[in-house]
N, CA, C and O atoms as CSV, one atom per row, in Angstrom:
chain,resi,resn,atom,element,x,y,z
A,1,MET,N,N,0.849,-0.983,0.059
A,1,MET,CA,C,-0.070,-0.180,-0.001
A,1,MET,C,C,0.778,1.293,-0.015
A,1,MET,O,O,0.472,2.276,-0.690
A,2,ILE,N,N,2.038,1.163,1.007
A,2,ILE,CA,C,2.592,2.469,0.834
A,2,ILE,C,C,3.532,2.428,-0.594
A,2,ILE,O,O,3.900,3.515,-1.038
A,3,ALA,N,N,3.861,1.366,-1.206
A,3,ALA,CA,C,4.685,1.535,-2.223
A,3,ALA,C,C,4.080,1.745,-3.671
A,3,ALA,O,O,4.657,2.057,-4.713
A,4,SER,N,N,2.383,1.408,-3.356
A,4,SER,CA,C,1.704,2.157,-4.374
A,4,SER,C,C,1.815,3.618,-4.357
A,4,SER,O,O,2.175,4.383,-5.252
A,5,PHE,N,N,1.415,3.862,-3.099
A,5,PHE,CA,C,1.117,5.625,-2.748
A,5,PHE,C,C,2.412,6.343,-2.727
A,5,PHE,O,O,2.358,7.557,-2.531
A,6,THR,N,N,3.543,5.799,-2.894
A,6,THR,CA,C,4.923,6.659,-3.172
A,6,THR,C,C,4.994,6.598,-5.029
A,6,THR,O,O,5.503,7.493,-5.704
A,7,LEU,N,N,4.430,5.475,-5.533
A,7,LEU,CA,C,4.233,5.845,-6.927
A,7,LEU,C,C,3.336,6.994,-7.784
A,7,LEU,O,O,3.651,7.572,-8.825
A,8,LYS,N,N,2.244,7.103,-7.066
A,8,LYS,CA,C,1.618,8.078,-7.491
A,8,LYS,C,C,1.586,9.344,-7.284
A,8,LYS,O,O,0.804,10.116,-7.839
A,9,ILE,N,N,2.685,9.734,-6.229
A,9,ILE,CA,C,2.742,11.090,-5.906
A,9,ILE,C,C,4.149,11.819,-6.551
A,9,ILE,O,O,5.146,11.110,-6.687
A,10,ASP,N,N,4.177,12.728,-6.798
A,10,ASP,CA,C,5.049,13.349,-7.918
A,10,ASP,C,C,6.792,13.573,-7.316
A,10,ASP,O,O,7.263,13.642,-6.181
A,11,PHE,N,N,7.201,13.616,-8.240
A,11,PHE,CA,C,8.769,13.047,-8.244
A,11,PHE,C,C,9.445,13.922,-6.832
A,11,PHE,O,O,10.169,13.275,-6.075
A,12,ASN,N,N,9.227,15.103,-6.589
A,12,ASN,CA,C,9.531,15.720,-5.302
A,12,ASN,C,C,9.227,15.204,-4.081
A,12,ASN,O,O,10.088,15.067,-3.211
A,13,LEU,N,N,7.866,14.847,-3.903
A,13,LEU,CA,C,6.991,14.234,-2.764
A,13,LEU,C,C,7.880,12.544,-2.742
A,13,LEU,O,O,8.206,11.913,-1.737
A,14,GLN,N,N,8.024,12.280,-3.734
A,14,GLN,CA,C,8.701,10.578,-3.437
A,14,GLN,C,C,9.965,11.028,-3.132
A,14,GLN,O,O,10.438,10.510,-2.120
A,15,LEU,N,N,10.696,11.876,-3.728
A,15,LEU,CA,C,12.148,12.161,-2.689
A,15,LEU,C,C,12.186,12.791,-1.296
A,15,LEU,O,O,13.181,12.674,-0.580
A,16,LEU,N,N,11.206,13.389,-0.958
A,16,LEU,CA,C,10.690,13.933,0.508
A,16,LEU,C,C,10.706,12.446,1.301
A,16,LEU,O,O,11.531,12.153,2.167
A,17,PHE,N,N,9.705,11.634,0.860
A,17,PHE,CA,C,9.020,10.547,1.316
A,17,PHE,C,C,10.082,9.484,1.592
A,17,PHE,O,O,10.336,9.045,2.714
A,18,ILE,N,N,10.799,9.042,0.218
A,18,ILE,CA,C,12.178,8.280,0.905
A,18,ILE,C,C,13.351,8.833,1.718
A,18,ILE,O,O,13.942,8.278,2.644
A,19,GLY,N,N,13.547,9.928,1.233
A,19,GLY,CA,C,14.138,10.766,2.159
A,19,GLY,C,C,14.398,10.838,3.915
A,19,GLY,O,O,15.370,10.935,4.665
A,20,SER,N,N,12.764,10.716,4.060
A,20,SER,CA,C,12.329,10.570,5.270
A,20,SER,C,C,12.622,9.812,5.981
A,20,SER,O,O,13.356,9.931,6.962
A,21,ALA,N,N,12.015,8.793,5.538
A,21,ALA,CA,C,12.284,7.066,5.780
A,21,ALA,C,C,13.642,6.851,5.938
A,21,ALA,O,O,14.043,6.180,6.889
A,22,TRP,N,N,14.484,7.386,5.043
A,22,TRP,CA,C,15.731,7.115,5.123
A,22,TRP,C,C,16.452,7.731,6.513
A,22,TRP,O,O,17.187,7.249,7.374
A,23,PHE,N,N,15.943,8.853,6.311
A,23,PHE,CA,C,16.701,9.472,7.815
A,23,PHE,C,C,16.254,8.781,9.080
A,23,PHE,O,O,16.984,8.560,10.047
A,24,TYR,N,N,14.942,8.456,8.970
A,24,TYR,CA,C,14.171,7.811,10.063
A,24,TYR,C,C,15.046,6.680,10.336
A,24,TYR,O,O,15.475,6.504,11.476
A,25,SER,N,N,15.363,5.843,9.305
A,25,SER,CA,C,16.122,4.513,9.576
A,25,SER,C,C,17.514,4.427,9.884
A,25,SER,O,O,18.175,3.416,10.121
A,26,LEU,N,N,17.897,5.707,9.846
A,26,LEU,CA,C,19.648,6.360,9.680
A,26,LEU,C,C,19.621,6.723,11.410
A,26,LEU,O,O,20.436,6.273,12.215
A,27,ILE,N,N,18.671,7.488,11.681
A,27,ILE,CA,C,18.237,7.475,13.408
A,27,ILE,C,C,18.362,6.539,14.042
A,27,ILE,O,O,19.133,6.428,14.995
A,28,LEU,N,N,17.427,5.491,13.506
A,28,LEU,CA,C,17.035,3.793,14.275
A,28,LEU,C,C,18.524,3.242,14.482
A,28,LEU,O,O,18.872,2.698,15.531
A,29,PHE,N,N,19.553,3.474,13.149
A,29,PHE,CA,C,20.896,2.825,13.253
A,29,PHE,C,C,21.548,3.407,14.276
A,29,PHE,O,O,21.889,2.809,15.297
A,30,ILE,N,N,21.728,4.488,14.063
A,30,ILE,CA,C,22.548,5.475,15.170
A,30,ILE,C,C,22.287,5.240,16.827
A,30,ILE,O,O,23.047,5.191,17.794
A,31,THR,N,N,21.120,5.143,16.693
A,31,THR,CA,C,20.920,4.972,18.505
A,31,THR,C,C,21.045,3.782,18.710
A,31,THR,O,O,21.520,3.580,19.828
A,32,ASN,N,N,20.765,2.575,17.950
A,32,ASN,CA,C,21.018,1.043,18.318
A,32,ASN,C,C,22.392,1.053,18.285
A,32,ASN,O,O,22.969,0.347,19.112
A,33,LYS,N,N,23.055,1.713,17.493
A,33,LYS,CA,C,24.793,1.725,17.459
A,33,LYS,C,C,25.501,2.086,18.650
A,33,LYS,O,O,26.440,1.496,19.185
A,34,LEU,N,N,24.771,3.399,19.070
A,34,LEU,CA,C,25.457,4.132,20.405
A,34,LEU,C,C,25.135,2.990,21.777
A,34,LEU,O,O,25.948,2.726,22.662
A,35,LYS,N,N,23.762,2.442,21.656
A,35,LYS,CA,C,23.251,1.839,22.926
A,35,LYS,C,C,23.798,0.404,22.728
A,35,LYS,O,O,23.776,-0.288,23.746
A,36,LYS,N,N,24.286,-0.171,21.597
A,36,LYS,CA,C,24.940,-1.128,21.313
A,36,LYS,C,C,23.455,-2.075,20.922
A,36,LYS,O,O,22.554,-2.111,21.761
A,37,PHE,N,N,23.328,-2.724,19.753
A,37,PHE,CA,C,22.684,-3.909,19.355
A,37,PHE,C,C,22.198,-4.797,20.400
A,37,PHE,O,O,20.997,-5.070,20.400
A,38,ASN,N,N,23.001,-5.310,21.337
A,38,ASN,CA,C,22.796,-6.605,21.931
A,38,ASN,C,C,22.515,-5.675,23.572
A,38,ASN,O,O,22.540,-6.462,24.518
A,39,PHE,N,N,22.329,-4.570,23.885
A,39,PHE,CA,C,22.035,-4.162,25.140
A,39,PHE,C,C,21.498,-4.705,26.313
A,39,PHE,O,O,21.856,-4.736,27.490
A,40,SER,N,N,20.278,-5.239,25.499
A,40,SER,CA,C,19.275,-5.484,26.516
A,40,SER,C,C,19.790,-6.967,26.718
A,40,SER,O,O,19.655,-7.344,27.882
A,41,SER,N,N,20.257,-7.746,25.998
A,41,SER,CA,C,20.711,-8.925,26.352
A,41,SER,C,C,22.154,-9.107,27.235
A,41,SER,O,O,22.509,-10.173,27.738
A,42,GLU,N,N,22.839,-7.938,27.305
A,42,GLU,CA,C,24.128,-7.957,28.230
A,42,GLU,C,C,23.436,-7.262,29.543
A,42,GLU,O,O,23.958,-7.471,30.638
A,43,LEU,N,N,22.445,-6.562,29.464
A,43,LEU,CA,C,21.960,-5.787,30.760
A,43,LEU,C,C,21.231,-7.159,31.565
A,43,LEU,O,O,21.256,-7.244,32.792
A,44,VAL,N,N,20.603,-8.181,30.708
A,44,VAL,CA,C,20.035,-9.068,31.473
A,44,VAL,C,C,21.231,-10.321,32.275
A,44,VAL,O,O,21.145,-10.874,33.371
A,45,GLU,N,N,22.069,-10.409,31.421
A,45,GLU,CA,C,22.879,-10.998,31.735
A,45,GLU,C,C,23.968,-10.390,33.054
A,45,GLU,O,O,24.567,-11.160,33.804
A,46,GLN,N,N,24.024,-9.536,33.102
A,46,GLN,CA,C,24.381,-8.622,34.176
A,46,GLN,C,C,23.719,-8.715,35.310
A,46,GLN,O,O,24.301,-8.904,36.379
A,47,ARG,N,N,22.394,-8.590,35.202
A,47,ARG,CA,C,21.238,-8.682,36.594
A,47,ARG,C,C,21.635,-10.338,37.007
A,47,ARG,O,O,21.987,-10.603,38.157
A,48,ILE,N,N,21.541,-11.352,35.993
A,48,ILE,CA,C,21.961,-12.849,36.567
A,48,ILE,C,C,22.992,-13.017,37.115
A,48,ILE,O,O,22.963,-13.850,38.021
A,49,ASN,N,N,24.067,-12.462,36.884
A,49,ASN,CA,C,25.140,-12.585,37.439
A,49,ASN,C,C,25.389,-11.791,38.717
A,49,ASN,O,O,26.104,-12.282,39.591
A,50,ASN,N,N,24.861,-10.646,38.861
A,50,ASN,CA,C,24.439,-10.159,40.042
A,50,ASN,C,C,23.510,-11.215,41.181
A,50,ASN,O,O,23.800,-11.378,42.366
A,51,LEU,N,N,22.587,-11.716,40.602
A,51,LEU,CA,C,21.666,-12.293,41.302
A,51,LEU,C,C,22.290,-14.012,41.707
A,51,LEU,O,O,21.865,-14.688,42.644
A,52,LYS,N,N,23.399,-14.446,40.705
A,52,LYS,CA,C,24.087,-15.538,41.203
A,52,LYS,C,C,24.645,-14.999,42.683
A,52,LYS,O,O,24.526,-15.593,43.755
A,53,LYS,N,N,25.231,-13.824,42.466
A,53,LYS,CA,C,26.330,-13.693,43.671
A,53,LYS,C,C,25.602,-13.541,45.090
A,53,LYS,O,O,26.010,-13.874,46.203
A,54,SER,N,N,24.497,-12.986,44.741
A,54,SER,CA,C,23.498,-12.692,45.722
A,54,SER,C,C,22.992,-13.918,46.569
A,54,SER,O,O,22.950,-13.928,47.799
A,55,LEU,N,N,22.527,-15.189,45.552
A,55,LEU,CA,C,21.894,-16.144,46.099
A,55,LEU,C,C,22.909,-16.681,46.853
A,55,LEU,O,O,22.852,-16.943,48.054
A,56,GLY,N,N,24.142,-16.887,45.868
A,56,GLY,CA,C,25.184,-17.924,46.905
A,56,GLY,C,C,25.617,-17.168,48.030
A,56,GLY,O,O,25.885,-17.944,48.947
A,57,GLU,N,N,25.851,-15.634,48.436
A,57,GLU,CA,C,26.003,-15.386,49.621
A,57,GLU,C,C,24.788,-15.653,50.565
A,57,GLU,O,O,24.929,-16.152,51.682
A,58,PHE,N,N,23.572,-15.280,50.033
A,58,PHE,CA,C,22.606,-15.050,50.939
A,58,PHE,C,C,22.193,-17.029,51.308
A,58,PHE,O,O,21.883,-17.374,52.448
A,59,TYR,N,N,22.247,-17.673,50.573
A,59,TYR,CA,C,21.648,-19.123,50.887
A,59,TYR,C,C,23.182,-19.968,51.095
A,59,TYR,O,O,23.137,-21.194,51.200
A,60,THR,N,N,24.260,-19.394,51.137
A,60,THR,CA,C,25.514,-20.220,51.190
A,60,THR,C,C,25.679,-21.537,50.611
A,60,THR,O,O,26.160,-22.553,51.113
A,61,LEU,N,N,25.110,-21.299,49.270
A,61,LEU,CA,C,24.831,-22.525,48.385
A,61,LEU,C,C,26.377,-22.584,48.017
A,61,LEU,O,O,27.114,-21.612,48.187
A,62,GLU,N,N,26.822,-23.827,47.488
A,62,GLU,CA,C,27.885,-23.541,46.288
A,62,GLU,C,C,27.439,-23.030,45.063
A,62,GLU,O,O,26.430,-23.225,44.386
A,63,PRO,N,N,28.841,-22.043,44.893
A,63,PRO,CA,C,28.326,-21.043,43.698
A,63,PRO,C,C,27.869,-22.052,42.348
A,63,PRO,O,O,26.826,-21.705,41.796
A,64,GLU,N,N,28.373,-22.923,41.945
A,64,GLU,CA,C,28.424,-23.949,41.080
A,64,GLU,C,C,26.866,-24.457,40.754
A,64,GLU,O,O,26.334,-24.382,39.647
A,65,LYS,N,N,26.212,-25.028,42.051
A,65,LYS,CA,C,24.615,-25.255,42.277
A,65,LYS,C,C,24.267,-23.882,41.927
A,65,LYS,O,O,23.425,-23.988,41.035
A,66,VAL,N,N,24.436,-22.899,42.119
A,66,VAL,CA,C,23.375,-21.615,42.277
A,66,VAL,C,C,23.144,-21.321,40.816
A,66,VAL,O,O,22.053,-21.287,40.248
A,67,ASP,N,N,24.758,-21.041,40.110
A,67,ASP,CA,C,24.643,-20.865,38.481
A,67,ASP,C,C,24.212,-21.990,37.894
A,67,ASP,O,O,23.903,-21.764,36.724
A,68,THR,N,N,24.055,-23.142,38.222
A,68,THR,CA,C,23.212,-24.322,37.152
A,68,THR,C,C,21.810,-23.862,37.384
A,68,THR,O,O,21.025,-23.621,36.466
A,69,THR,N,N,21.514,-23.744,38.745
A,69,THR,CA,C,19.853,-23.468,38.813
A,69,THR,C,C,19.483,-22.385,38.052
A,69,THR,O,O,18.817,-22.675,37.059
A,70,ILE,N,N,19.761,-21.035,38.258
A,70,ILE,CA,C,19.587,-19.956,37.418
A,70,ILE,C,C,19.634,-20.456,36.042
A,70,ILE,O,O,18.513,-20.484,35.534
A,71,ASP,N,N,20.664,-20.894,35.211
A,71,ASP,CA,C,21.199,-20.837,33.708
A,71,ASP,C,C,19.897,-21.979,33.490
A,71,ASP,O,O,19.351,-21.843,32.395
A,72,ASN,N,N,19.397,-22.934,34.248
A,72,ASN,CA,C,18.684,-23.484,33.789
A,72,ASN,C,C,17.146,-22.936,33.562
A,72,ASN,O,O,16.341,-23.365,32.734
A,73,TYR,N,N,16.968,-21.975,34.425
A,73,TYR,CA,C,15.800,-21.100,34.276
A,73,TYR,C,C,15.529,-20.083,33.109
A,73,TYR,O,O,14.486,-19.857,32.494
A,74,VAL,N,N,16.725,-19.565,32.998
A,74,VAL,CA,C,16.996,-18.169,32.065
A,74,VAL,C,C,17.498,-18.402,30.761
A,74,VAL,O,O,17.422,-17.560,29.867
A,75,LYS,N,N,18.113,-19.748,30.602
A,75,LYS,CA,C,19.057,-19.859,29.472
A,75,LYS,C,C,17.888,-19.783,27.886
A,75,LYS,O,O,18.093,-19.230,26.805
A,76,ASP,N,N,17.036,-20.354,28.232
A,76,ASP,CA,C,16.180,-20.403,26.740
A,76,ASP,C,C,15.829,-19.157,26.542
A,76,ASP,O,O,16.152,-18.793,25.411
A,77,LEU,N,N,15.103,-18.036,27.397
A,77,LEU,CA,C,14.742,-16.495,27.557
A,77,LEU,C,C,15.911,-15.798,26.961
A,77,LEU,O,O,15.829,-15.086,25.961
A,78,LEU,N,N,17.024,-16.041,27.636
A,78,LEU,CA,C,18.305,-15.207,27.011
A,78,LEU,C,C,18.655,-15.419,25.846
A,78,LEU,O,O,19.061,-14.476,25.166
A,79,ASP,N,N,18.576,-16.898,25.253
A,79,ASP,CA,C,19.022,-17.090,23.841
A,79,ASP,C,C,17.969,-16.563,22.958
A,79,ASP,O,O,18.377,-15.916,21.994
A,80,LYS,N,N,16.680,-16.710,23.090
A,80,LYS,CA,C,15.648,-15.929,22.514
A,80,LYS,C,C,15.815,-14.312,22.128
A,80,LYS,O,O,15.551,-13.728,21.077
A,81,LEU,N,N,16.374,-13.805,23.427
A,81,LEU,CA,C,16.353,-12.177,23.322
A,81,LEU,C,C,17.637,-12.042,22.657
A,81,LEU,O,O,17.633,-11.048,21.931
A,82,LYS,N,N,19.030,-12.853,22.634
A,82,LYS,CA,C,19.865,-12.793,21.824
A,82,LYS,C,C,19.332,-12.813,20.476
A,82,LYS,O,O,19.234,-11.758,19.848
A,83,LYS,N,N,18.952,-14.010,19.939
A,83,LYS,CA,C,18.241,-13.912,18.834
A,83,LYS,C,C,17.635,-12.670,18.118
A,83,LYS,O,O,18.043,-12.173,17.068
A,84,PHE,N,N,16.410,-12.194,19.008
A,84,PHE,CA,C,15.797,-11.041,18.449
A,84,PHE,C,C,16.737,-10.017,18.148
A,84,PHE,O,O,16.829,-9.549,17.014
A,85,GLU,N,N,17.669,-9.524,19.412
A,85,GLU,CA,C,18.357,-8.392,18.857
A,85,GLU,C,C,19.495,-9.010,17.799
A,85,GLU,O,O,20.569,-8.417,17.897
A,86,ILE,N,N,19.480,-9.772,17.093
A,86,ILE,CA,C,20.576,-10.100,15.924
A,86,ILE,C,C,19.357,-9.747,14.451
A,86,ILE,O,O,19.495,-9.190,13.362
A,87,LEU,N,N,18.358,-10.324,15.064
A,87,LEU,CA,C,17.467,-9.918,13.925
A,87,LEU,C,C,16.930,-8.793,13.816
A,87,LEU,O,O,16.291,-8.429,12.828
A,88,ASN,N,N,17.198,-7.933,15.123
A,88,ASN,CA,C,16.629,-6.662,14.904
A,88,ASN,C,C,17.641,-5.533,14.382
A,88,ASN,O,O,17.331,-4.433,13.925
A,89,LYS,N,N,19.057,-6.123,14.575
A,89,LYS,CA,C,20.395,-5.473,13.647
A,89,LYS,C,C,19.892,-5.642,12.285
A,89,LYS,O,O,19.471,-4.720,11.587
A,90,TYR,N,N,19.949,-6.654,12.007
A,90,TYR,CA,C,19.680,-6.998,10.418
A,90,TYR,C,C,18.650,-6.468,9.891
A,90,TYR,O,O,18.746,-6.121,8.714
A,91,ILE,N,N,17.470,-6.271,10.557
A,91,ILE,CA,C,16.067,-5.228,9.957
A,91,ILE,C,C,16.831,-3.807,9.849
A,91,ILE,O,O,16.791,-3.240,8.757
A,92,VAL,N,N,17.535,-3.190,10.937
A,92,VAL,CA,C,17.167,-1.960,10.575
A,92,VAL,C,C,18.714,-1.598,9.827
A,92,VAL,O,O,18.995,-0.404,9.719
A,93,ILE,N,N,19.645,-2.569,9.347
A,93,ILE,CA,C,21.001,-2.230,8.147
A,93,ILE,C,C,20.240,-2.517,6.970
A,93,ILE,O,O,20.314,-1.781,5.985
A,94,GLY,N,N,19.481,-3.580,7.002
A,94,GLY,CA,C,18.973,-4.200,5.731
A,94,GLY,C,C,17.809,-2.838,4.972
A,94,GLY,O,O,17.735,-2.557,3.776
A,95,LEU,N,N,16.926,-2.120,6.263
A,95,LEU,CA,C,16.079,-1.091,5.714
A,95,LEU,C,C,16.886,0.139,5.204
A,95,LEU,O,O,16.681,0.809,4.191
A,96,LEU,N,N,18.122,0.311,6.416
A,96,LEU,CA,C,18.901,1.460,5.900
A,96,LEU,C,C,19.441,1.004,4.110
A,96,LEU,O,O,19.098,1.809,3.245
A,97,ILE,N,N,20.071,0.025,3.757
A,97,ILE,CA,C,20.643,-0.159,2.799
A,97,ILE,C,C,19.467,-0.160,1.680
A,97,ILE,O,O,19.720,0.355,0.591
A,98,PHE,N,N,18.095,-0.765,1.938
A,98,PHE,CA,C,17.163,-0.799,0.996
A,98,PHE,C,C,16.779,0.514,0.569
A,98,PHE,O,O,16.280,0.658,-0.547
A,99,LEU,N,N,16.984,1.633,1.453
A,99,LEU,CA,C,16.295,2.828,1.538
A,99,LEU,C,C,17.078,3.819,0.807
A,99,LEU,O,O,16.809,4.776,0.082
A,100,THR,N,N,18.295,3.182,1.309
A,100,THR,CA,C,19.499,4.283,0.045
A,100,THR,C,C,19.527,3.956,-1.515
A,100,THR,O,O,19.797,4.660,-2.488
A,101,LEU,N,N,19.119,2.529,-1.378
A,101,LEU,CA,C,19.300,2.002,-3.073
A,101,LEU,C,C,17.942,2.745,-3.374
A,101,LEU,O,O,18.013,3.525,-4.323
A,102,LEU,N,N,16.913,2.666,-2.846
A,102,LEU,CA,C,15.639,3.080,-3.377
A,102,LEU,C,C,15.498,4.940,-3.758
A,102,LEU,O,O,14.842,5.498,-4.638
A,103,PHE,N,N,16.373,5.497,-2.729
A,103,PHE,CA,C,16.512,6.894,-3.134
A,103,PHE,C,C,17.166,7.169,-4.095
A,103,PHE,O,O,16.791,8.119,-4.782
A,104,ILE,N,N,18.594,6.287,-4.538
A,104,ILE,CA,C,19.334,6.436,-5.534
A,104,ILE,C,C,18.525,6.013,-6.959
A,104,ILE,O,O,18.366,6.808,-7.886
A,105,ILE,N,N,18.232,5.165,-6.962
A,105,ILE,CA,C,17.001,4.796,-7.954
A,105,ILE,C,C,16.367,5.353,-8.429
A,105,ILE,O,O,16.480,5.492,-9.647
A,106,VAL,N,N,15.125,6.112,-7.555
A,106,VAL,CA,C,14.284,7.012,-7.639
A,106,VAL,C,C,14.972,8.331,-8.307
A,106,VAL,O,O,14.472,8.885,-9.285
A,107,PHE,N,N,15.923,8.685,-7.808
A,107,PHE,CA,C,16.722,10.043,-8.120
A,107,PHE,C,C,17.256,9.758,-9.228
A,107,PHE,O,O,17.192,10.633,-10.091
A,108,LEU,N,N,17.829,8.681,-9.508
A,108,LEU,CA,C,18.487,8.897,-11.029
A,108,LEU,C,C,17.621,8.679,-12.286
A,108,LEU,O,O,17.807,9.110,-13.424
A,109,ALA,N,N,16.459,7.772,-11.721
A,109,ALA,CA,C,15.284,7.652,-13.083
A,109,ALA,C,C,14.783,8.539,-13.495
A,109,ALA,O,O,14.314,8.381,-14.622
A,110,LYS,N,N,14.608,9.888,-12.859
A,110,LYS,CA,C,13.856,10.984,-13.157
A,110,LYS,C,C,14.533,11.916,-13.567
A,110,LYS,O,O,13.995,12.978,-13.879
């Protein structure tokens, strides 16, 4: 639907529309790059490590047993989060590349 909309508007509006989308995707890329694409999973891993230390001291259990217990509960969720972050990274970079190419093609076509 958006593609047909961009084809029906005049050349200057097409460039403005594509340029705006490109600029927005560039902002997404820059903000994700600055905070790191894997910010959430690193934060979760840090909290898990802090929890392991706290539980190990509080319950005076063996550190290996605490690590194993916590890892069993969070491993699948953390793996899914990391996969989502990788997918997000590829989507943002792909969108930026696609819009750059689209802008160049539309600009050269007119």
